[in-house]
N, C-alpha and C positions, 0 to 999 in steps of 0.2 A: 662241679660244686661252685656256687656263686661266691664271689669275693665281696661280701658285705663289709667285713672289717677293714679291708683296704680302702674302701670309699666312705669310711665313717664320717669324715669331716664334711662330705657333701650332705649326708643325712642330717648331721648336727647343724650344718649351716642353714639348711632349709627350715629347721625347727627354730633357729635363732631369728631368722627373718620373720616368721609367723609370730614369734614371741614379741618382737619389737613392734610389729603392727598392732597386736593386741594391747601392748603397753601404751602406745600412743593413743589408741581409741579410748582406753580407760582413763588416760590422763586428761583428756579434753572434756570439760563439763558439758552437759550432765554426764557423770561417769556411768551410772546405770539407772534406768527408770524403774525404781522400786515400786512394787504393788502395795496395796493397802495393808497386806499382812505385815509389812516391814515399816510402813510409814504412818499407819493409822489413817482413818478416813472412811468414806462411803463409796461404794461402787455399785453401779446399776447399768443394765443393758436395755436400750429402748429401740423398738422397731417402729418406724413411721409408716403407717398404712395408707394414709390419705394422699400425701404429696411426697415427691422426691426432695430430700434434704441433703445439701452438701455439708461437708465437714467444717469448712470455714464459716458457713452460715450458722451452724449449730454452736460453734465456739463463740461467735459474736452474741448469739442469743443467751447463752449461759452467762456471758460477761454482763449483759444488760440486766439479767436477773440477780446479779450480785455475786456470781461465782466465777470470777475472772481467773481463778487458780485452777479451774477444772481442766483435766487432761482428757482428751477425746480421741478414741481409737476406733477405726472402722472395724466392725465385727461381722460383716456380711452385707447383703444387698439392702441398702437403706436402713441398716442397723448399726448402732454405735454403742461402744462401751465407754462409760463416763465415770471418771474418778473425781471426787471433790473432797473438801474437808469433811469432817465427821458431821453428818446431818442428824438433827434431832427429830425423832419420830419414825414411826413404822409406815411402810408404803401400803399397808392393808386398808387404810381408811381413805376413801376417795374424796369426800367432801366434809366440811364442817357440819356437825349435827347439833341440834338443840335438844337438850334433855332437861325438862323443867325450866327453871330460870337460868341455868348455867349453860354456857356454850363450850363445846370441846374445841380446844385450840387447834387451828390448822397447822400441820407439821411442815417443816421445810421441804420435805420431799413432795408433798402435795402442792406446794407453791410452785415448785419446778414443773411438775406435771401440768398444772393449769396454764402456766406461762407458755410452755411448749405447745400444748393443745390449741391455745388461742392463736398461735402464729402458724402452726403447721397442720392442724387438724388432728384426726384420731391417731393414737399411738398405742402400742402394747409394751408394757413393762415385763421383760422376760425374767429378770432376777434383781435382787437388791441385797446387799450385805454391808455391814458396818463393823469395823475393827477399831477398838479403842487404843489409845497410845500405850497403855499398860500391856495389853495383849500383844501388840506389835513388837514392843521391846523384848518381851519374853520369847516370841517366835524367832526373832533375829538372833538372840543369844543362843537358843537351843539349836538353831541351824548351824551356827558357827561351831558349837561344841560337837555336833554330829560329824561335821567334816574333819575337825581336828582328831576326834576319837578314831574315825576310820583310818586316817593317815598313820597314827601311832600304832594301831592294831596291825596294819599291813606291814609296817617296818618290823615290829616284833615277830610276827608270824614268819615272814620270809627269813629273817635272821636266824630263828630257831630251826626252821625247816631245812636250811642249807648250812647248818652249823658244822657239818663234816668237811666243808670246803674252807680253804684259807681265806681269812678276812670276809666271813659270810655277811657281815654287816653291809658290805658294799652292794650285795645283791638287793638287800632291803632298801638301801638309800637310792639305788638306781631306779627301782620300781616306784618309789615315792616321787622322784624327780619327773619320771614319765607321767605319773598321774597328775602332778601339779601342772605339767605342760598341757595336758588335755583339758584340765579345768580352766586354765588361764586362756586357752584358745576359745573355749565356749564363752567365757566372760567377755572377752574382747569382741566376739561376734555379737553378743547381745547388747554390748555398749553401742556398737554401730547400728544395730537394728532399732535400739531405743532412740538414737538421734534422728534416724531417717523415718522410721515407721511408728515410733511411740511404743515399741514392744517392751513389756514390763517383766520384771523378775518377781516371781511369786513363790509360794511354797511348792508348787508343782515343779518349778525350776530346780529347787534344792533336791527334791526327790529324784528327778531325772539325773542330776549331777552325781548323786550317790550311786545310782544305777550304772552310770558311765564309769565311775571309779572301780566298781566291782568288775565290770566287763574288761576294762583295761588291765587290771591286776591279774585277772584270770588268764588272759592271753599272754601276759608277760611271764607268769609262773610256768606255763607250758613250755616256753622257750628256755627259761632258766633250768627247768627240770631236765630237759634234753642236754643242756650244757653240762650239768652235773653228771649225767650218765656218761658222756664222752670223757670227762676228766677222770672219773672214777675207773672207767674201763682202761684208759691209757693215761697214766699220770704224767707222762713225758710229752704228750701232745702239746704243741704251741697253743696258747689260749685263743689267739685269733683264729686259728684253724678250727678249734672246737666250736667257736661261735659261728663260723661260716657253715660248718656241717650241720649244726643244730638248726640254724635259720633256714637252710635249704630244705631240711627234712620236715619242718613244721610250717613252712610258708603256705603250701597249698591248703593245709587244714585251717590256718588263720584266715586266709582270703575267702575260702568257701563259707566258713561260719559267718564272717562279717557280711559277705554278700547277701546271704539269705536273710539276715537280720535287717540289713538296709532295705531290701525289697519289701519286707513286712512293714517297716516304718514308713516307707514312701507310700504304700497302699493306704495305710491309716491316715497319712497326711491328706491324701486325695479324697477320702470318703469320711474322715473323722470330723468332729465338730470343732468349733472355735475354742472351746474350753480346754482341749488337750493339745492344741497346736504347739504352744511353747514347749510342753513336755516332749513332744515328738521331735521338734527341731533340735533340742538339746541331745536327745538320743542319737539322731542322725549324725550330727557333727561330732559328738563325742565318740561314737563307735568308729567312725572313719579315722579320727585323730588317734584313738586308742590302738587301732590296728597298726597305724604307722609308728606310733611311739614304741610299741613292743619290739619292732624291727630296727627302727632308725634312731632310737634314743636310749632305751634301757640297756640293750645288748651292747651298743656302741660305746656307751659310757664305761661299761666294764672293761672293754678292750682298751679304751683310752687310759683308764686307771692302771691297767696291767702294764702298759707300755710307758707309763709316766709321761704322757703327752703334754699335760699341763706344765709340768716342770721343765720339759724341753722347750716349750713355747716361751716361757718367761726367761729362760736362759738365753734363748735366741734374741729376744728383745733387748735384754740388758747386756748381752755380750759376755756373760759369765761362763766359765768352763766348769764342767762337772768335777766334783772333788776327786783328786788323784790323777787328773789328766794333765800332762806336762804342757807348759806354755810353749808356743812355737818359737824357734830360735831366730 
């Protein structure tokens, strides 16, 4: 039987280091590169078919056209995803048309297309979308509510499911801490990717994050359920020993399940399109982190609580003795 509980501070220490790295990444502006779903604006993908165009050249061209705020991200060979402020007009009309004495106004998007065609030749517009500020605010609010509702539901469910054990709320709280750890690691990674590669957070990111939360909690509940079986079968077994036995028995199952899912996600990353890349990156990182947190965080926090490790730690720092312990002569 492996001694997971005896090395709990090593596991928790690794998690703390990753947490601090993520916190530093999020603290350095820009914190996260939010997509148009959360910030409002227009987004379109352009493929240049006549000439090779570099990202810096395209950024300069957009600035010359009056869109210096545009964020440009490479989305394939000679293909770029461009985010700007909210553009007025649909991309369906290529040129201004004359109908009787009135002229249809050339839209902002058409001005951009004409300017880029004049400089770089033919191009293909693969997609175009616009999100207003009202819609983006509602999406951000609903995404926050979804994550909070999922966390509260997890806490209530685990507390009720393990109500036969002493202090069952600790199981729910440990699972929530593990889930928040996984979410924070993913946020930190996307903050780093946003700074280096311009990777954005969009609604697909929130969907993937909720998927990761479900996967992480499912893995944690499997371990917790085995701990409950051990304690119920032998009420006098030391809690740390019950945790070690439970993790040893479920470790192969957790690793095998995660390994198969990771292989599937990697295959989709290699053959999938640009539109689902961020979704798959969140799944990949979240599943790896979720597997680790079930073993190295949720279960180890329960052992630390049972041994009152935090109280012992603060007493060691302050030099205070436990109540009832005589002072040295």
